[in-house]
BABA-889332 format. One record per residue (C-alpha): x, y, z; residue number from 1; residue in three letters. Coordinates in steps of 0.001 Angstrom, whole numbers, always signed. Layout:
<atoms>
ATOM / X / Y / Z / NUM / Ala
...
</atoms>
This chain:
<atoms>
ATOM / -73 / -329 / +408 / 1 / Unk
ATOM / +1768 / +3052 / -842 / 2 / Unk
ATOM / +1911 / +5695 / +1791 / 3 / Unk
ATOM / +3129 / +9452 / +1431 / 4 / Unk
ATOM / +3921 / +11021 / +4959 / 5 / Unk
ATOM / +2858 / +14254 / +5368 / 6 / Unk
ATOM / +5215 / +16513 / +8569 / 7 / Unk
ATOM / +4165 / +19399 / +9404 / 8 / Unk
ATOM / +6959 / +20441 / +10451 / 9 / Unk
ATOM / +6642 / +23376 / +13409 / 10 / Unk
ATOM / +3848 / +21617 / +14594 / 11 / Unk
ATOM / +5560 / +18569 / +15266 / 12 / Unk
ATOM / +8395 / +20208 / +17118 / 13 / Unk
ATOM / +6038 / +22569 / +19513 / 14 / Unk
ATOM / +3682 / +19586 / +20422 / 15 / Unk
ATOM / +6860 / +17410 / +21320 / 16 / Unk
ATOM / +8440 / +20154 / +23244 / 17 / Unk
ATOM / +4835 / +20631 / +25129 / 18 / Unk
ATOM / +4143 / +16641 / +25442 / 19 / Unk
ATOM / +7854 / +16546 / +27448 / 20 / Unk
ATOM / +9751 / +19352 / +27432 / 21 / Unk
ATOM / +8070 / +19304 / +31666 / 22 / Unk
ATOM / +10444 / +16412 / +32603 / 23 / Unk
ATOM / +14010 / +17598 / +31054 / 24 / Unk
ATOM / +13622 / +21890 / +31005 / 25 / Unk
ATOM / +16904 / +22506 / +29694 / 26 / Unk
ATOM / +18364 / +23695 / +26590 / 27 / Unk
ATOM / +20430 / +20862 / +25996 / 28 / Unk
ATOM / +17332 / +18390 / +26180 / 29 / Unk
ATOM / +16325 / +17051 / +23161 / 30 / Unk
ATOM / +12851 / +18810 / +23242 / 31 / Unk
ATOM / +14409 / +22250 / +23235 / 32 / Unk
ATOM / +14561 / +22249 / +19440 / 33 / Unk
ATOM / +13400 / +20031 / +16357 / 34 / Unk
ATOM / +15939 / +17416 / +16987 / 35 / Unk
ATOM / +13649 / +14277 / +15456 / 36 / Unk
ATOM / +15178 / +12668 / +12387 / 37 / Unk
ATOM / +12194 / +13274 / +9670 / 38 / Unk
ATOM / +13252 / +10193 / +7695 / 39 / Unk
ATOM / +13167 / +7349 / +10485 / 40 / Unk
ATOM / +10089 / +8881 / +11887 / 41 / Unk
ATOM / +8251 / +8617 / +8695 / 42 / Unk
ATOM / +9673 / +5190 / +8323 / 43 / Unk
ATOM / +8082 / +4376 / +11732 / 44 / Unk
ATOM / +4983 / +5493 / +11553 / 45 / Unk
ATOM / +4641 / +3921 / +8221 / 46 / Unk
ATOM / +5628 / +178 / +9925 / 47 / Unk
ATOM / +2499 / +466 / +12200 / 48 / Unk
ATOM / +319 / -1270 / +9663 / 49 / Unk
ATOM / +1373 / -4348 / +8032 / 50 / Unk
ATOM / +1296 / -4184 / +3847 / 51 / Unk
ATOM / +2053 / -473 / +3880 / 52 / Unk
ATOM / +5773 / +1242 / +1667 / 53 / Unk
ATOM / +6894 / +4497 / +2043 / 54 / Unk
ATOM / +6443 / +6117 / -1120 / 55 / Unk
ATOM / +7025 / +10209 / -168 / 56 / Unk
ATOM / +7873 / +12230 / +2751 / 57 / Unk
ATOM / +6946 / +15847 / +2234 / 58 / Unk
ATOM / +8385 / +18202 / +5008 / 59 / Unk
ATOM / +6476 / +21946 / +5654 / 60 / Unk
ATOM / +7688 / +24183 / +7787 / 61 / Unk
ATOM / +7892 / +28156 / +7775 / 62 / Unk
ATOM / +11546 / +29908 / +8771 / 63 / Unk
ATOM / +12006 / +33263 / +10453 / 64 / Unk
ATOM / +13560 / +35912 / +8393 / 65 / Unk
ATOM / +17009 / +35996 / +9026 / 66 / Unk
ATOM / +16597 / +39663 / +10128 / 67 / Unk
ATOM / +14279 / +39358 / +12992 / 68 / Unk
ATOM / +17139 / +39686 / +15842 / 69 / Unk
ATOM / +19433 / +37324 / +17180 / 70 / Unk
ATOM / +17209 / +34649 / +18499 / 71 / Unk
ATOM / +15378 / +34566 / +14694 / 72 / Unk
ATOM / +18336 / +34549 / +13260 / 73 / Unk
ATOM / +19351 / +31700 / +15087 / 74 / Unk
ATOM / +16544 / +29573 / +13954 / 75 / Unk
ATOM / +16578 / +30531 / +10196 / 76 / Unk
ATOM / +20327 / +29272 / +10790 / 77 / Unk
ATOM / +18977 / +25952 / +11899 / 78 / Unk
ATOM / +16042 / +25387 / +9953 / 79 / Unk
ATOM / +18612 / +26194 / +6451 / 80 / Unk
ATOM / +20453 / +23421 / +7122 / 81 / Unk
ATOM / +18107 / +21164 / +8547 / 82 / Unk
ATOM / +15737 / +21646 / +5292 / 83 / Unk
ATOM / +19691 / +21691 / +3189 / 84 / Unk
ATOM / +20139 / +18383 / +4523 / 85 / Unk
ATOM / +16730 / +16747 / +4101 / 86 / Unk
ATOM / +16728 / +17657 / +455 / 87 / Unk
ATOM / +19690 / +15901 / +130 / 88 / Unk
ATOM / +18008 / +12433 / +747 / 89 / Unk
ATOM / +15372 / +13133 / -1454 / 90 / Unk
ATOM / +12902 / +14893 / +970 / 91 / Unk
ATOM / +10436 / +17421 / -400 / 92 / Unk
ATOM / +10643 / +20592 / +1152 / 93 / Unk
ATOM / +8809 / +23271 / +1893 / 94 / Unk
ATOM / +9878 / +26461 / +2921 / 95 / Unk
ATOM / +7148 / +29112 / +4036 / 96 / Unk
ATOM / +7592 / +31655 / +5826 / 97 / Unk
ATOM / +7775 / +32689 / +9531 / 98 / Unk
ATOM / +5895 / +36927 / +9820 / 99 / Unk
ATOM / +6709 / +39024 / +12664 / 100 / Unk
ATOM / +4018 / +37225 / +14950 / 101 / Unk
ATOM / +5635 / +34260 / +14412 / 102 / Unk
ATOM / +2932 / +33210 / +12193 / 103 / Unk
ATOM / +3646 / +30598 / +9706 / 104 / Unk
ATOM / +3247 / +31960 / +6414 / 105 / Unk
ATOM / +1792 / +28965 / +3324 / 106 / Unk
ATOM / +2639 / +26295 / +5352 / 107 / Unk
ATOM / -919 / +24916 / +5820 / 108 / Unk
ATOM / -2382 / +25734 / +2623 / 109 / Unk
ATOM / +693 / +24204 / +1351 / 110 / Unk
ATOM / +473 / +21212 / +2750 / 111 / Unk
ATOM / -3481 / +21028 / +2197 / 112 / Unk
ATOM / -3283 / +21725 / -1664 / 113 / Unk
ATOM / -164 / +18524 / -2242 / 114 / Unk
ATOM / -2718 / +16483 / +354 / 115 / Unk
ATOM / -5114 / +16684 / -3030 / 116 / Unk
ATOM / -3468 / +17495 / -5613 / 117 / Unk
ATOM / -2058 / +13511 / -4835 / 118 / Unk
ATOM / -5338 / +11867 / -4721 / 119 / Unk
ATOM / -6434 / +13432 / -7448 / 120 / Unk
ATOM / -3066 / +11906 / -8847 / 121 / Unk
ATOM / -3539 / +9004 / -7956 / 122 / Unk
ATOM / -425 / +8406 / -6397 / 123 / Unk
ATOM / -993 / +7023 / -2791 / 124 / Unk
ATOM / -3506 / +4725 / -873 / 125 / Unk
ATOM / -2618 / +5809 / +2377 / 126 / Unk
ATOM / -1654 / +9004 / +3802 / 127 / Unk
ATOM / +86 / +9978 / +7041 / 128 / Unk
ATOM / -271 / +13863 / +8391 / 129 / Unk
ATOM / +1940 / +14366 / +11443 / 130 / Unk
ATOM / +3 / +16978 / +12937 / 131 / Unk
ATOM / -2457 / +17810 / +14922 / 132 / Unk
ATOM / -3772 / +21037 / +13437 / 133 / Unk
ATOM / -7332 / +20966 / +12475 / 134 / Unk
ATOM / -7312 / +23086 / +9911 / 135 / Unk
ATOM / -6594 / +19729 / +7834 / 136 / Unk
ATOM / -10036 / +19092 / +8332 / 137 / Unk
ATOM / -11637 / +20548 / +5426 / 138 / Unk
ATOM / -8812 / +18900 / +3279 / 139 / Unk
ATOM / -8815 / +15412 / +4202 / 140 / Unk
ATOM / -12671 / +15770 / +3358 / 141 / Unk
ATOM / -11726 / +17249 / -182 / 142 / Unk
ATOM / -9684 / +14383 / -374 / 143 / Unk
ATOM / -12397 / +11902 / +126 / 144 / Unk
ATOM / -14891 / +12875 / -1550 / 145 / Unk
ATOM / -11383 / +12753 / -4809 / 146 / Unk
ATOM / -11338 / +9133 / -4144 / 147 / Unk
ATOM / -14567 / +8288 / -3725 / 148 / Unk
ATOM / -15264 / +9748 / -7475 / 149 / Unk
ATOM / -12675 / +6962 / -8193 / 150 / Unk
ATOM / -13478 / +4368 / -6427 / 151 / Unk
ATOM / -10726 / +4218 / -4225 / 152 / Unk
ATOM / -11127 / +4229 / -617 / 153 / Unk
ATOM / -7956 / +5726 / +1247 / 154 / Unk
ATOM / -6536 / +5303 / +4620 / 155 / Unk
ATOM / -5580 / +9043 / +6729 / 156 / Unk
ATOM / -4056 / +9135 / +9447 / 157 / Unk
ATOM / -2496 / +11434 / +11717 / 158 / Unk
ATOM / +219 / +11466 / +14466 / 159 / Unk
ATOM / +1312 / +13161 / +16677 / 160 / Unk
ATOM / +2939 / +13689 / +20044 / 161 / Unk
ATOM / +1557 / +12887 / +23127 / 162 / Unk
ATOM / +2919 / +13015 / +26952 / 163 / Unk
ATOM / +2675 / +14565 / +30147 / 164 / Unk
ATOM / +1951 / +17983 / +29307 / 165 / Unk
ATOM / -141 / +17753 / +26219 / 166 / Unk
ATOM / -3004 / +20259 / +26114 / 167 / Unk
ATOM / -5432 / +17639 / +23404 / 168 / Unk
ATOM / -5576 / +14254 / +22445 / 169 / Unk
ATOM / -7023 / +14435 / +18920 / 170 / Unk
ATOM / -6056 / +14552 / +15606 / 171 / Unk
ATOM / -6932 / +15822 / +12658 / 172 / Unk
ATOM / -10814 / +16036 / +11452 / 173 / Unk
ATOM / -11806 / +12317 / +9398 / 174 / Unk
ATOM / -8477 / +10922 / +9993 / 175 / Unk
ATOM / -7059 / +7604 / +12545 / 176 / Unk
ATOM / -5694 / +9539 / +15061 / 177 / Unk
ATOM / -2181 / +7654 / +16400 / 178 / Unk
ATOM / -812 / +9372 / +18917 / 179 / Unk
ATOM / +3791 / +9579 / +18943 / 180 / Unk
ATOM / +4282 / +7843 / +22540 / 181 / Unk
ATOM / +8045 / +9374 / +23856 / 182 / Unk
ATOM / +10053 / +5865 / +23368 / 183 / Unk
ATOM / +8789 / +6169 / +19529 / 184 / Unk
ATOM / +10196 / +9738 / +19151 / 185 / Unk
ATOM / +13470 / +9677 / +21332 / 186 / Unk
ATOM / +13791 / +6290 / +18656 / 187 / Unk
ATOM / +14001 / +8655 / +15753 / 188 / Unk
ATOM / +16220 / +11472 / +17429 / 189 / Unk
ATOM / +18842 / +13173 / +15070 / 190 / Unk
ATOM / +21840 / +13495 / +16767 / 191 / Unk
ATOM / +23463 / +16757 / +14107 / 192 / Unk
ATOM / +23162 / +19973 / +15778 / 193 / Unk
ATOM / +21709 / +21761 / +12760 / 194 / Unk
ATOM / +21819 / +24996 / +14733 / 195 / Unk
ATOM / +24582 / +27700 / +13352 / 196 / Unk
ATOM / +27750 / +28054 / +15455 / 197 / Unk
ATOM / +28119 / +31875 / +17166 / 198 / Unk
</atoms>
């Protein structure tokens, strides 16, 4: 069963930090920055259901402007380095912007459009959205309607970190909710520090 994994990078980072950072409040904690290995996590999620094959990983994130202050400059460097590495691994990367108020620009819309386009093009039988963002619900509904018009039955999951600090255990509407536990997340740790040197 062909599977595409769509990763909402900022959502994954913030959910993991909220779920487990209270136990590891120091800056050196692996939850203090996006220390996840995208490939390992995608493979782990696909492997949860027998018969699935990982056909594509698509990664979406906003990147702060380099000139928006020292903190944002560090994040700009981190994401630029990490996204460069992901592209070298043949992972599709969408690089959006982070506005002055910390809000991402274009990320959710791009992920939703790509999900619908991939459905129309019959590129998968199973889609995993690594996010807890309810804004993806309408795209999932539309994808199901498209699949129905194609006489196809697709599987949709939303996977997201869940731990003691989590505020919700609800996933994307219209999907099967798959909690990512701390053991699974930790097993997908990326030891590379993409943060720029001072």
